[in-house]
C-alpha positions, -999 to 999 in steps of 0.1 A, spaced: -28 310 205 -29 293 172 -24 324 150 5 330 128 5 368 127 -7 398 144 -12 433 132 3 459 153 -13 496 147 -2 530 163 -8 565 153 9 577 122 46 588 126 45 607 95 76 589 87 90 552 79 96 535 113 125 518 126 108 489 143 123 468 169 103 436 182 114 412 209 96 381 222 90 371 258 100 335 256 105 311 229 91 316 195 97 280 184 113 283 145 112 319 142 95 353 136 97 385 113 83 416 108 67 425 75 42 451 59 59 480 78 43 516 73 41 549 91 12 535 112 17 498 118 34 464 109 27 425 111 45 400 131 45 365 117 56 335 133 69 303 112 46 280 131 11 286 148 18 286 188 -3 263 209 2 290 236 -1 328 237 29 346 226 40 382 239 60 405 221 75 440 232 79 464 204 88 500 197 87 520 165 109 553 160 104 577 132 135 574 108 154 606 105 171 620 73 205 600 67 192 568 79 204 538 64 191 502 58 212 472 63 207 440 44 212 402 49 244 402 22 261 427 44 256 459 23 236 488 34 218 519 16 206 551 26 166 552 22 141 581 21 127 586 56 93 592 49 84 563 25 110 538 33 123 534 -4 159 528 -11 178 559 -27 195 549 -59 201 516 -76 205 483 -56 222 463 -85 258 458 -84 278 473 -112 284 452 -143 318 439 -148 327 432 -185 359 407 -184 380 400 -215 384 361 -219 414 349 -241 411 316 -259 438 301 -282 433 275 -307 464 254 -321 463 233 -349 494 215 -367 496 244 -395 485 275 -376 478 292 -345 451 317 -336 437 338 -307 406 352 -301 392 377 -273 357 382 -265 336 398 -238 312 377 -216 
């Protein structure tokens, strides 16, 4: 009761873990997992509770070919040992041509630019 986080430790999995956490009961505004390593993680609650909270958890070693999903509905493969994402995460840059026209009484002109 009263603490907003708890550090969970376990013997090293020698791999980046896939962590599953479930609370027993209501957690209030929410909870999340952070500081994930091969031997532990931290559970944080958004508001300090006035009573003891109980969580169940499992941590499994990642395997080759695992993918990580993100809140923008994308996913990417990651290194099963370090948890680092393979390849670039930035979207491709798209260069779009924009045509603008200017008309005056005597002349008409058109320009094209890239933005």
